[in-house]
Structure formats: C-alpha cells, structure tokens
PyMOL CGO cylinders between C-alpha atoms (Angstrom):
from pymol import cmd
from pymol.cgo import CYLINDER

trace = [
    CYLINDER, -148.93, 173.72, -118.35, -148.35, 170.33, -119.87, 0.3, 1, 1, 1, 1, 1, 1,
    CYLINDER, -148.35, 170.33, -119.87, -150.97, 167.57, -119.66, 0.3, 1, 1, 1, 1, 1, 1,
    CYLINDER, -150.97, 167.57, -119.66, -150.67, 164.78, -117.08, 0.3, 1, 1, 1, 1, 1, 1,
    CYLINDER, -150.67, 164.78, -117.08, -149.17, 162.57, -119.77, 0.3, 1, 1, 1, 1, 1, 1,
    CYLINDER, -149.17, 162.57, -119.77, -146.96, 164.93, -121.76, 0.3, 1, 1, 1, 1, 1, 1,
    CYLINDER, -146.96, 164.93, -121.76, -146.33, 164.19, -125.42, 0.3, 1, 1, 1, 1, 1, 1,
    CYLINDER, -146.33, 164.19, -125.42, -143.32, 162.19, -126.42, 0.3, 1, 1, 1, 1, 1, 1,
    CYLINDER, -143.32, 162.19, -126.42, -141.36, 163.52, -129.34, 0.3, 1, 1, 1, 1, 1, 1,
    CYLINDER, -141.36, 163.52, -129.34, -138.88, 161.64, -131.52, 0.3, 1, 1, 1, 1, 1, 1,
    CYLINDER, -138.88, 161.64, -131.52, -136.59, 164.20, -133.01, 0.3, 1, 1, 1, 1, 1, 1,
    CYLINDER, -136.59, 164.20, -133.01, -133.12, 164.61, -134.42, 0.3, 1, 1, 1, 1, 1, 1,
    CYLINDER, -133.12, 164.61, -134.42, -130.52, 165.51, -131.85, 0.3, 1, 1, 1, 1, 1, 1,
    CYLINDER, -130.52, 165.51, -131.85, -127.21, 167.24, -131.42, 0.3, 1, 1, 1, 1, 1, 1,
    CYLINDER, -127.21, 167.24, -131.42, -124.68, 166.30, -128.72, 0.3, 1, 1, 1, 1, 1, 1,
    CYLINDER, -124.68, 166.30, -128.72, -122.85, 169.46, -127.63, 0.3, 1, 1, 1, 1, 1, 1,
    CYLINDER, -122.85, 169.46, -127.63, -120.48, 170.68, -124.96, 0.3, 1, 1, 1, 1, 1, 1,
    CYLINDER, -120.48, 170.68, -124.96, -122.43, 173.94, -124.91, 0.3, 1, 1, 1, 1, 1, 1,
    CYLINDER, -122.43, 173.94, -124.91, -124.94, 173.03, -122.22, 0.3, 1, 1, 1, 1, 1, 1,
    CYLINDER, -124.94, 173.03, -122.22, -127.81, 175.16, -123.49, 0.3, 1, 1, 1, 1, 1, 1,
    CYLINDER, -127.81, 175.16, -123.49, -130.91, 175.34, -121.34, 0.3, 1, 1, 1, 1, 1, 1,
    CYLINDER, -130.91, 175.34, -121.34, -134.42, 176.62, -122.02, 0.3, 1, 1, 1, 1, 1, 1,
    CYLINDER, -134.42, 176.62, -122.02, -135.59, 180.20, -121.94, 0.3, 1, 1, 1, 1, 1, 1,
    CYLINDER, -135.59, 180.20, -121.94, -133.20, 181.76, -124.49, 0.3, 1, 1, 1, 1, 1, 1,
    CYLINDER, -133.20, 181.76, -124.49, -132.26, 182.06, -128.17, 0.3, 1, 1, 1, 1, 1, 1,
    CYLINDER, -132.26, 182.06, -128.17, -129.04, 180.67, -129.59, 0.3, 1, 1, 1, 1, 1, 1,
    CYLINDER, -129.04, 180.67, -129.59, -127.19, 180.66, -132.94, 0.3, 1, 1, 1, 1, 1, 1,
    CYLINDER, -127.19, 180.66, -132.94, -125.75, 177.40, -134.08, 0.3, 1, 1, 1, 1, 1, 1,
    CYLINDER, -125.75, 177.40, -134.08, -123.15, 177.13, -136.91, 0.3, 1, 1, 1, 1, 1, 1,
    CYLINDER, -123.15, 177.13, -136.91, -121.94, 174.09, -138.85, 0.3, 1, 1, 1, 1, 1, 1,
    CYLINDER, -121.94, 174.09, -138.85, -121.39, 172.51, -142.24, 0.3, 1, 1, 1, 1, 1, 1,
    CYLINDER, -121.39, 172.51, -142.24, -120.88, 169.10, -143.85, 0.3, 1, 1, 1, 1, 1, 1,
    CYLINDER, -120.88, 169.10, -143.85, -123.32, 166.43, -144.89, 0.3, 1, 1, 1, 1, 1, 1,
    CYLINDER, -123.32, 166.43, -144.89, -124.17, 165.19, -141.37, 0.3, 1, 1, 1, 1, 1, 1,
    CYLINDER, -124.17, 165.19, -141.37, -124.88, 168.68, -140.05, 0.3, 1, 1, 1, 1, 1, 1,
    CYLINDER, -124.88, 168.68, -140.05, -126.89, 169.64, -143.10, 0.3, 1, 1, 1, 1, 1, 1,
    CYLINDER, -126.89, 169.64, -143.10, -129.08, 166.51, -142.96, 0.3, 1, 1, 1, 1, 1, 1,
    CYLINDER, -129.08, 166.51, -142.96, -129.66, 167.00, -139.23, 0.3, 1, 1, 1, 1, 1, 1,
    CYLINDER, -129.66, 167.00, -139.23, -130.84, 170.57, -139.74, 0.3, 1, 1, 1, 1, 1, 1,
    CYLINDER, -130.84, 170.57, -139.74, -133.08, 169.56, -142.66, 0.3, 1, 1, 1, 1, 1, 1,
    CYLINDER, -133.08, 169.56, -142.66, -134.61, 166.80, -140.55, 0.3, 1, 1, 1, 1, 1, 1,
    CYLINDER, -134.61, 166.80, -140.55, -135.14, 169.17, -137.59, 0.3, 1, 1, 1, 1, 1, 1,
    CYLINDER, -135.14, 169.17, -137.59, -136.79, 171.72, -139.86, 0.3, 1, 1, 1, 1, 1, 1,
    CYLINDER, -136.79, 171.72, -139.86, -139.22, 169.09, -141.14, 0.3, 1, 1, 1, 1, 1, 1,
    CYLINDER, -139.22, 169.09, -141.14, -139.89, 167.82, -137.61, 0.3, 1, 1, 1, 1, 1, 1,
    CYLINDER, -139.89, 167.82, -137.61, -140.93, 169.75, -134.47, 0.3, 1, 1, 1, 1, 1, 1,
    CYLINDER, -140.93, 169.75, -134.47, -137.39, 170.87, -133.72, 0.3, 1, 1, 1, 1, 1, 1,
    CYLINDER, -137.39, 170.87, -133.72, -134.45, 168.98, -132.22, 0.3, 1, 1, 1, 1, 1, 1,
    CYLINDER, -134.45, 168.98, -132.22, -133.02, 167.80, -128.92, 0.3, 1, 1, 1, 1, 1, 1,
    CYLINDER, -133.02, 167.80, -128.92, -129.83, 169.18, -127.49, 0.3, 1, 1, 1, 1, 1, 1,
    CYLINDER, -129.83, 169.18, -127.49, -127.90, 166.57, -125.51, 0.3, 1, 1, 1, 1, 1, 1,
    CYLINDER, -127.90, 166.57, -125.51, -125.20, 167.52, -122.93, 0.3, 1, 1, 1, 1, 1, 1,
    CYLINDER, -125.20, 167.52, -122.93, -121.65, 166.27, -123.22, 0.3, 1, 1, 1, 1, 1, 1,
    CYLINDER, -121.65, 166.27, -123.22, -118.85, 167.33, -120.94, 0.3, 1, 1, 1, 1, 1, 1,
    CYLINDER, -118.85, 167.33, -120.94, -115.12, 167.76, -121.57, 0.3, 1, 1, 1, 1, 1, 1,
    CYLINDER, -115.12, 167.76, -121.57, -114.39, 164.22, -120.35, 0.3, 1, 1, 1, 1, 1, 1,
    CYLINDER, -114.39, 164.22, -120.35, -116.70, 162.75, -122.96, 0.3, 1, 1, 1, 1, 1, 1,
    CYLINDER, -116.70, 162.75, -122.96, -119.57, 161.86, -120.60, 0.3, 1, 1, 1, 1, 1, 1,
    CYLINDER, -119.57, 161.86, -120.60, -122.91, 162.18, -122.40, 0.3, 1, 1, 1, 1, 1, 1,
    CYLINDER, -122.91, 162.18, -122.40, -126.39, 162.60, -120.82, 0.3, 1, 1, 1, 1, 1, 1,
    CYLINDER, -126.39, 162.60, -120.82, -128.17, 160.30, -123.32, 0.3, 1, 1, 1, 1, 1, 1,
    CYLINDER, -128.17, 160.30, -123.32, -129.67, 157.67, -121.12, 0.3, 1, 1, 1, 1, 1, 1,
    CYLINDER, -129.67, 157.67, -121.12, -133.38, 157.21, -120.20, 0.3, 1, 1, 1, 1, 1, 1,
    CYLINDER, -133.38, 157.21, -120.20, -134.31, 159.73, -117.50, 0.3, 1, 1, 1, 1, 1, 1,
    CYLINDER, -134.31, 159.73, -117.50, -131.66, 162.28, -118.57, 0.3, 1, 1, 1, 1, 1, 1,
    CYLINDER, -131.66, 162.28, -118.57, -132.82, 165.81, -119.43, 0.3, 1, 1, 1, 1, 1, 1,
    CYLINDER, -132.82, 165.81, -119.43, -132.43, 167.32, -122.85, 0.3, 1, 1, 1, 1, 1, 1,
    CYLINDER, -132.43, 167.32, -122.85, -133.34, 170.72, -124.22, 0.3, 1, 1, 1, 1, 1, 1,
    CYLINDER, -133.34, 170.72, -124.22, -135.98, 171.15, -126.93, 0.3, 1, 1, 1, 1, 1, 1,
    CYLINDER, -135.98, 171.15, -126.93, -134.85, 173.58, -129.60, 0.3, 1, 1, 1, 1, 1, 1,
    CYLINDER, -134.85, 173.58, -129.60, -137.14, 175.03, -132.25, 0.3, 1, 1, 1, 1, 1, 1,
    CYLINDER, -137.14, 175.03, -132.25, -135.56, 176.23, -135.45, 0.3, 1, 1, 1, 1, 1, 1,
    CYLINDER, -135.56, 176.23, -135.45, -136.61, 179.84, -136.16, 0.3, 1, 1, 1, 1, 1, 1,
    CYLINDER, -136.61, 179.84, -136.16, -134.51, 180.52, -139.22, 0.3, 1, 1, 1, 1, 1, 1,
    CYLINDER, -134.51, 180.52, -139.22, -131.78, 178.88, -141.36, 0.3, 1, 1, 1, 1, 1, 1,
    CYLINDER, -131.78, 178.88, -141.36, -129.25, 180.85, -143.41, 0.3, 1, 1, 1, 1, 1, 1,
    CYLINDER, -129.25, 180.85, -143.41, -127.86, 178.28, -145.87, 0.3, 1, 1, 1, 1, 1, 1,
    CYLINDER, -127.86, 178.28, -145.87, -125.84, 180.55, -148.14, 0.3, 1, 1, 1, 1, 1, 1,
    CYLINDER, -125.84, 180.55, -148.14, -124.57, 183.88, -146.64, 0.3, 1, 1, 1, 1, 1, 1,
    CYLINDER, -124.57, 183.88, -146.64, -121.35, 182.52, -145.09, 0.3, 1, 1, 1, 1, 1, 1,
    CYLINDER, -121.35, 182.52, -145.09, -118.90, 179.66, -145.12, 0.3, 1, 1, 1, 1, 1, 1,
    CYLINDER, -118.90, 179.66, -145.12, -121.06, 177.85, -142.56, 0.3, 1, 1, 1, 1, 1, 1,
    CYLINDER, -121.06, 177.85, -142.56, -124.76, 177.27, -142.21, 0.3, 1, 1, 1, 1, 1, 1,
    CYLINDER, -124.76, 177.27, -142.21, -126.26, 179.61, -139.55, 0.3, 1, 1, 1, 1, 1, 1,
    CYLINDER, -126.26, 179.61, -139.55, -129.22, 178.38, -137.57, 0.3, 1, 1, 1, 1, 1, 1,
    CYLINDER, -129.22, 178.38, -137.57, -131.33, 180.51, -135.21, 0.3, 1, 1, 1, 1, 1, 1,
    CYLINDER, -131.33, 180.51, -135.21, -132.76, 178.42, -132.38, 0.3, 1, 1, 1, 1, 1, 1,
    CYLINDER, -132.76, 178.42, -132.38, -135.33, 179.12, -129.69, 0.3, 1, 1, 1, 1, 1, 1,
    CYLINDER, -135.33, 179.12, -129.69, -134.69, 176.96, -126.64, 0.3, 1, 1, 1, 1, 1, 1,
    CYLINDER, -134.69, 176.96, -126.64, -138.18, 176.33, -125.38, 0.3, 1, 1, 1, 1, 1, 1,
    CYLINDER, -138.18, 176.33, -125.38, -138.64, 173.29, -123.16, 0.3, 1, 1, 1, 1, 1, 1,
    CYLINDER, -138.64, 173.29, -123.16, -137.04, 170.38, -121.34, 0.3, 1, 1, 1, 1, 1, 1,
    CYLINDER, -137.04, 170.38, -121.34, -137.50, 166.80, -122.31, 0.3, 1, 1, 1, 1, 1, 1,
    CYLINDER, -137.50, 166.80, -122.31, -136.86, 163.55, -120.39, 0.3, 1, 1, 1, 1, 1, 1,
    CYLINDER, -136.86, 163.55, -120.39, -135.30, 160.81, -122.56, 0.3, 1, 1, 1, 1, 1, 1,
    CYLINDER, -135.30, 160.81, -122.56, -137.55, 157.82, -122.78, 0.3, 1, 1, 1, 1, 1, 1,
    CYLINDER, -137.55, 157.82, -122.78, -136.50, 154.17, -123.01, 0.3, 1, 1, 1, 1, 1, 1,
    CYLINDER, -136.50, 154.17, -123.01, -136.23, 153.30, -126.67, 0.3, 1, 1, 1, 1, 1, 1,
    CYLINDER, -136.23, 153.30, -126.67, -135.27, 150.28, -128.79, 0.3, 1, 1, 1, 1, 1, 1,
    CYLINDER, -135.27, 150.28, -128.79, -133.21, 152.52, -131.05, 0.3, 1, 1, 1, 1, 1, 1,
    CYLINDER, -133.21, 152.52, -131.05, -129.63, 151.46, -131.62, 0.3, 1, 1, 1, 1, 1, 1,
    CYLINDER, -129.63, 151.46, -131.62, -126.64, 153.56, -130.60, 0.3, 1, 1, 1, 1, 1, 1,
    CYLINDER, -126.64, 153.56, -130.60, -125.84, 156.08, -133.27, 0.3, 1, 1, 1, 1, 1, 1,
    CYLINDER, -125.84, 156.08, -133.27, -129.44, 156.39, -134.40, 0.3, 1, 1, 1, 1, 1, 1,
    CYLINDER, -129.44, 156.39, -134.40, -130.18, 159.83, -135.90, 0.3, 1, 1, 1, 1, 1, 1,
    CYLINDER, -130.18, 159.83, -135.90, -132.99, 160.63, -133.44, 0.3, 1, 1, 1, 1, 1, 1,
    CYLINDER, -132.99, 160.63, -133.44, -134.07, 160.15, -129.88, 0.3, 1, 1, 1, 1, 1, 1,
    CYLINDER, -134.07, 160.15, -129.88, -137.37, 160.13, -127.98, 0.3, 1, 1, 1, 1, 1, 1,
    CYLINDER, -137.37, 160.13, -127.98, -138.13, 162.28, -125.04, 0.3, 1, 1, 1, 1, 1, 1,
    CYLINDER, -138.13, 162.28, -125.04, -141.25, 163.35, -123.14, 0.3, 1, 1, 1, 1, 1, 1,
    CYLINDER, -141.25, 163.35, -123.14, -141.80, 167.03, -122.69, 0.3, 1, 1, 1, 1, 1, 1,
    CYLINDER, -141.80, 167.03, -122.69, -141.29, 168.22, -119.12, 0.3, 1, 1, 1, 1, 1, 1,
    CYLINDER, -141.29, 168.22, -119.12, -142.48, 171.59, -117.76, 0.3, 1, 1, 1, 1, 1, 1,
    CYLINDER, -142.48, 171.59, -117.76, -139.94, 174.21, -116.81, 0.3, 1, 1, 1, 1, 1, 1,
    CYLINDER, -139.94, 174.21, -116.81, -139.48, 175.24, -113.22, 0.3, 1, 1, 1, 1, 1, 1,
    CYLINDER, -139.48, 175.24, -113.22, -142.17, 177.72, -112.25, 0.3, 1, 1, 1, 1, 1, 1,
    CYLINDER, -142.17, 177.72, -112.25, -141.13, 181.32, -112.76, 0.3, 1, 1, 1, 1, 1, 1,
    CYLINDER, -141.13, 181.32, -112.76, -142.51, 182.53, -109.42, 0.3, 1, 1, 1, 1, 1, 1,
    CYLINDER, -142.51, 182.53, -109.42, -139.43, 183.00, -107.24, 0.3, 1, 1, 1, 1, 1, 1,
    CYLINDER, -139.43, 183.00, -107.24, -138.13, 186.56, -107.89, 0.3, 1, 1, 1, 1, 1, 1,
    CYLINDER, -138.13, 186.56, -107.89, -134.47, 187.24, -107.09, 0.3, 1, 1, 1, 1, 1, 1,
    CYLINDER, -134.47, 187.24, -107.09, -133.55, 190.63, -105.65, 0.3, 1, 1, 1, 1, 1, 1,
    CYLINDER, -133.55, 190.63, -105.65, -131.00, 192.77, -107.46, 0.3, 1, 1, 1, 1, 1, 1,
    CYLINDER, -131.00, 192.77, -107.46, -128.66, 192.37, -104.46, 0.3, 1, 1, 1, 1, 1, 1,
    CYLINDER, -128.66, 192.37, -104.46, -128.61, 188.52, -104.71, 0.3, 1, 1, 1, 1, 1, 1,
    CYLINDER, -128.61, 188.52, -104.71, -125.04, 187.17, -104.90, 0.3, 1, 1, 1, 1, 1, 1,
    CYLINDER, -125.04, 187.17, -104.90, -125.66, 184.97, -107.95, 0.3, 1, 1, 1, 1, 1, 1,
    CYLINDER, -125.66, 184.97, -107.95, -127.24, 187.83, -109.95, 0.3, 1, 1, 1, 1, 1, 1,
    CYLINDER, -127.24, 187.83, -109.95, -124.46, 190.33, -109.08, 0.3, 1, 1, 1, 1, 1, 1,
    CYLINDER, -124.46, 190.33, -109.08, -121.72, 187.80, -109.95, 0.3, 1, 1, 1, 1, 1, 1,
    CYLINDER, -121.72, 187.80, -109.95, -123.46, 186.87, -113.21, 0.3, 1, 1, 1, 1, 1, 1,
    CYLINDER, -123.46, 186.87, -113.21, -123.67, 190.54, -114.31, 0.3, 1, 1, 1, 1, 1, 1,
    CYLINDER, -123.67, 190.54, -114.31, -120.02, 191.05, -113.26, 0.3, 1, 1, 1, 1, 1, 1,
    CYLINDER, -120.02, 191.05, -113.26, -118.98, 188.00, -115.35, 0.3, 1, 1, 1, 1, 1, 1,
    CYLINDER, -118.98, 188.00, -115.35, -120.85, 189.40, -118.37, 0.3, 1, 1, 1, 1, 1, 1,
    CYLINDER, -120.85, 189.40, -118.37, -119.07, 192.71, -118.01, 0.3, 1, 1, 1, 1, 1, 1,
    CYLINDER, -119.07, 192.71, -118.01, -115.63, 191.15, -117.73, 0.3, 1, 1, 1, 1, 1, 1,
    CYLINDER, -115.63, 191.15, -117.73, -115.71, 187.97, -119.84, 0.3, 1, 1, 1, 1, 1, 1,
    CYLINDER, -115.71, 187.97, -119.84, -119.14, 187.69, -121.47, 0.3, 1, 1, 1, 1, 1, 1,
    CYLINDER, -119.14, 187.69, -121.47, -119.35, 186.50, -125.05, 0.3, 1, 1, 1, 1, 1, 1,
    CYLINDER, -119.35, 186.50, -125.05, -121.67, 187.93, -127.72, 0.3, 1, 1, 1, 1, 1, 1,
    CYLINDER, -121.67, 187.93, -127.72, -123.92, 184.90, -127.22, 0.3, 1, 1, 1, 1, 1, 1,
    CYLINDER, -123.92, 184.90, -127.22, -124.21, 185.32, -123.42, 0.3, 1, 1, 1, 1, 1, 1,
    CYLINDER, -124.21, 185.32, -123.42, -127.78, 185.76, -122.20, 0.3, 1, 1, 1, 1, 1, 1,
    CYLINDER, -127.78, 185.76, -122.20, -128.32, 189.29, -120.91, 0.3, 1, 1, 1, 1, 1, 1,
    CYLINDER, -128.32, 189.29, -120.91, -130.42, 189.34, -117.75, 0.3, 1, 1, 1, 1, 1, 1,
    CYLINDER, -130.42, 189.34, -117.75, -133.79, 191.04, -117.92, 0.3, 1, 1, 1, 1, 1, 1,
    CYLINDER, -133.79, 191.04, -117.92, -134.42, 194.08, -115.74, 0.3, 1, 1, 1, 1, 1, 1,
    CYLINDER, -134.42, 194.08, -115.74, -133.71, 193.26, -112.03, 0.3, 1, 1, 1, 1, 1, 1,
    CYLINDER, -133.71, 193.26, -112.03, -137.41, 193.06, -111.16, 0.3, 1, 1, 1, 1, 1, 1,
    CYLINDER, -137.41, 193.06, -111.16, -137.92, 190.39, -113.80, 0.3, 1, 1, 1, 1, 1, 1,
    CYLINDER, -137.92, 190.39, -113.80, -135.07, 188.07, -112.75, 0.3, 1, 1, 1, 1, 1, 1,
    CYLINDER, -135.07, 188.07, -112.75, -136.21, 184.83, -111.09, 0.3, 1, 1, 1, 1, 1, 1,
    CYLINDER, -136.21, 184.83, -111.09, -134.46, 181.85, -109.52, 0.3, 1, 1, 1, 1, 1, 1,
    CYLINDER, -134.46, 181.85, -109.52, -135.27, 179.56, -112.50, 0.3, 1, 1, 1, 1, 1, 1,
    CYLINDER, -135.27, 179.56, -112.50, -133.78, 181.83, -115.12, 0.3, 1, 1, 1, 1, 1, 1,
    CYLINDER, -133.78, 181.83, -115.12, -130.72, 182.54, -112.95, 0.3, 1, 1, 1, 1, 1, 1,
    CYLINDER, -130.72, 182.54, -112.95, -130.00, 178.85, -112.26, 0.3, 1, 1, 1, 1, 1, 1,
    CYLINDER, -130.00, 178.85, -112.26, -130.26, 177.96, -115.95, 0.3, 1, 1, 1, 1, 1, 1,
    CYLINDER, -130.26, 177.96, -115.95, -127.77, 180.65, -116.92, 0.3, 1, 1, 1, 1, 1, 1,
    CYLINDER, -127.77, 180.65, -116.92, -125.25, 179.64, -114.27, 0.3, 1, 1, 1, 1, 1, 1,
    CYLINDER, -125.25, 179.64, -114.27, -125.54, 175.99, -115.25, 0.3, 1, 1, 1, 1, 1, 1,
    CYLINDER, -125.54, 175.99, -115.25, -124.76, 176.98, -118.79, 0.3, 1, 1, 1, 1, 1, 1,
    CYLINDER, -124.76, 176.98, -118.79, -121.69, 178.88, -117.64, 0.3, 1, 1, 1, 1, 1, 1,
    CYLINDER, -121.69, 178.88, -117.64, -120.10, 176.52, -115.08, 0.3, 1, 1, 1, 1, 1, 1,
    CYLINDER, -120.10, 176.52, -115.08, -118.17, 173.55, -116.43, 0.3, 1, 1, 1, 1, 1, 1,
    CYLINDER, -118.17, 173.55, -116.43, -119.64, 171.13, -113.88, 0.3, 1, 1, 1, 1, 1, 1,
    CYLINDER, -119.64, 171.13, -113.88, -119.80, 167.42, -114.72, 0.3, 1, 1, 1, 1, 1, 1,
    CYLINDER, -119.80, 167.42, -114.72, -122.81, 166.43, -116.78, 0.3, 1, 1, 1, 1, 1, 1,
    CYLINDER, -122.81, 166.43, -116.78, -123.95, 164.13, -113.97, 0.3, 1, 1, 1, 1, 1, 1,
    CYLINDER, -123.95, 164.13, -113.97, -123.98, 167.05, -111.51, 0.3, 1, 1, 1, 1, 1, 1,
    CYLINDER, -123.98, 167.05, -111.51, -125.98, 169.29, -113.82, 0.3, 1, 1, 1, 1, 1, 1,
    CYLINDER, -125.98, 169.29, -113.82, -128.51, 166.51, -114.42, 0.3, 1, 1, 1, 1, 1, 1,
    CYLINDER, -128.51, 166.51, -114.42, -128.94, 166.00, -110.66, 0.3, 1, 1, 1, 1, 1, 1,
    CYLINDER, -128.94, 166.00, -110.66, -129.53, 169.72, -110.16, 0.3, 1, 1, 1, 1, 1, 1,
    CYLINDER, -129.53, 169.72, -110.16, -132.06, 169.93, -113.00, 0.3, 1, 1, 1, 1, 1, 1,
    CYLINDER, -132.06, 169.93, -113.00, -134.27, 166.97, -111.92, 0.3, 1, 1, 1, 1, 1, 1,
    CYLINDER, -134.27, 166.97, -111.92, -136.00, 168.39, -108.82, 0.3, 1, 1, 1, 1, 1, 1,
    CYLINDER, -136.00, 168.39, -108.82, -139.39, 170.10, -109.43, 0.3, 1, 1, 1, 1, 1, 1,
    CYLINDER, -139.39, 170.10, -109.43, -138.12, 173.50, -108.35, 0.3, 1, 1, 1, 1, 1, 1,
    CYLINDER, -138.12, 173.50, -108.35, -134.85, 175.45, -108.59, 0.3, 1, 1, 1, 1, 1, 1,
    CYLINDER, -134.85, 175.45, -108.59, -134.40, 175.62, -104.82, 0.3, 1, 1, 1, 1, 1, 1,
    CYLINDER, -134.40, 175.62, -104.82, -131.73, 172.88, -104.58, 0.3, 1, 1, 1, 1, 1, 1,
    CYLINDER, -131.73, 172.88, -104.58, -129.89, 174.22, -107.56, 0.3, 1, 1, 1, 1, 1, 1,
    CYLINDER, -129.89, 174.22, -107.56, -129.88, 177.73, -106.21, 0.3, 1, 1, 1, 1, 1, 1,
    CYLINDER, -129.88, 177.73, -106.21, -128.39, 176.62, -102.88, 0.3, 1, 1, 1, 1, 1, 1,
    CYLINDER, -128.39, 176.62, -102.88, -125.71, 174.57, -104.61, 0.3, 1, 1, 1, 1, 1, 1,
    CYLINDER, -125.71, 174.57, -104.61, -124.73, 177.42, -106.96, 0.3, 1, 1, 1, 1, 1, 1,
    CYLINDER, -124.73, 177.42, -106.96, -124.59, 179.86, -104.08, 0.3, 1, 1, 1, 1, 1, 1,
    CYLINDER, -124.59, 179.86, -104.08, -122.10, 177.67, -102.28, 0.3, 1, 1, 1, 1, 1, 1,
    CYLINDER, -122.10, 177.67, -102.28, -119.80, 177.54, -105.38, 0.3, 1, 1, 1, 1, 1, 1,
    CYLINDER, -119.80, 177.54, -105.38, -119.99, 181.25, -106.06, 0.3, 1, 1, 1, 1, 1, 1,
    CYLINDER, -119.99, 181.25, -106.06, -119.31, 182.08, -102.37, 0.3, 1, 1, 1, 1, 1, 1,
    CYLINDER, -119.31, 182.08, -102.37, -116.01, 180.33, -102.69, 0.3, 1, 1, 1, 1, 1, 1,
    CYLINDER, -116.01, 180.33, -102.69, -115.00, 183.11, -105.11, 0.3, 1, 1, 1, 1, 1, 1,
    CYLINDER, -115.00, 183.11, -105.11, -111.62, 182.04, -106.50, 0.3, 1, 1, 1, 1, 1, 1,
    CYLINDER, -111.62, 182.04, -106.50, -112.95, 178.53, -107.40, 0.3, 1, 1, 1, 1, 1, 1,
    CYLINDER, -112.95, 178.53, -107.40, -115.86, 180.03, -109.28, 0.3, 1, 1, 1, 1, 1, 1,
    CYLINDER, -115.86, 180.03, -109.28, -113.49, 182.44, -111.16, 0.3, 1, 1, 1, 1, 1, 1,
    CYLINDER, -113.49, 182.44, -111.16, -111.14, 179.66, -112.16, 0.3, 1, 1, 1, 1, 1, 1,
    CYLINDER, -111.14, 179.66, -112.16, -114.01, 177.48, -113.43, 0.3, 1, 1, 1, 1, 1, 1,
    CYLINDER, -114.01, 177.48, -113.43, -115.43, 180.33, -115.60, 0.3, 1, 1, 1, 1, 1, 1,
    CYLINDER, -115.43, 180.33, -115.60, -112.11, 181.26, -117.08, 0.3, 1, 1, 1, 1, 1, 1,
]
cmd.load_cgo(trace, "trace")
C-alpha cells in the first residue's frame, strides 16, 4: 500500500512497442552507446520507466499517462553479442508535469498502486481459456505463463491481455486508469467474444 502522497521518481526511460505491464519478469536485449548508458544509469538509480509506443508512432509520454516501473535484477554485459538485462516489472507510475525538454534522458512519475488482486477468475472464464489456448498455439518463450487456475485474478489476466493485443496506446491508457480492472475486463471480453477479430489481432 503506497502512502497518500506516493513518491515521485525521476528515472531513465525506454520507449518500447512491447507494452510490458507490472507483475512479471522480462529480458531486455540491446547494444550501442545509448542503450549502454541508459542501463548504467538505471542500475545506479532505482530502476527505469518503460513507456508505451504503438505501431503508428503514438507515445504515452504526457503528464497523466501510465508507465511501468522496471527494476534491474541482473545485467550480462559480455556473454553474447548484445547486453542482456533481466528486469522485474514491479509497479505503475503516473507521469508528472516536468520542465524537462523533449529528448531528456529521464522522466518523472509518481508511483501508483496496482489494481487489487482480490478478484479471482474461474478456470472456465473465457479470457483465461483463450489466453492459455494462445500460449499453446503461438506463445513466445517470453510469454507469461499463468499461475495455477486458483491463483489467477482479473488484474493479472487483464495485464497479460493488454500486453498481447495491439490496441492503440490511447485505448490501453484509458483501460489502465480506472482504480479496478472491472472496465478493462468487460472491454477485453467483448473483443475476445468476437473470435476472429481477436485471432487476427494476435497473429
């Protein structure tokens, strides 16, 4: 539970089309001077912010937009042709108004609590069944495997579907802003119930 006035963190950030949301681990790869300096800065700081960008170039980098707080767990600088970074995606942040100029190497965001994990989802729920089906047919090595059915909740399930579906950044931001996953769950159910549309989006 965060305090009434959650801390504001100014951290390095990465703009990515992988819309990674809290509650999972992730491996990030890259090289070059810019990437190296960003990882070094994030290692010295309290992590980094992950900023959403969609395929049309729209970026959720304005005050009020949500970003994901990533903690660096381990960095492998030398084993391969690219730097390998193990991340723990822990929390959300809300971008704060800032006098920083465009292109600045960091941004400020206030930590925001995750949706409460108190809405269990039955194993027969459409979204859970379709997610497991997608993992079996198309899942990548980095896909998040669901916990045992009794541990799956609406918050976890919504975050995983929002990572998968190539919805516009603005739509994802609207779905993430409410204080509970209820609205998001209803929206995602409507998409998945359309069947063919969902399959085309995921492929």
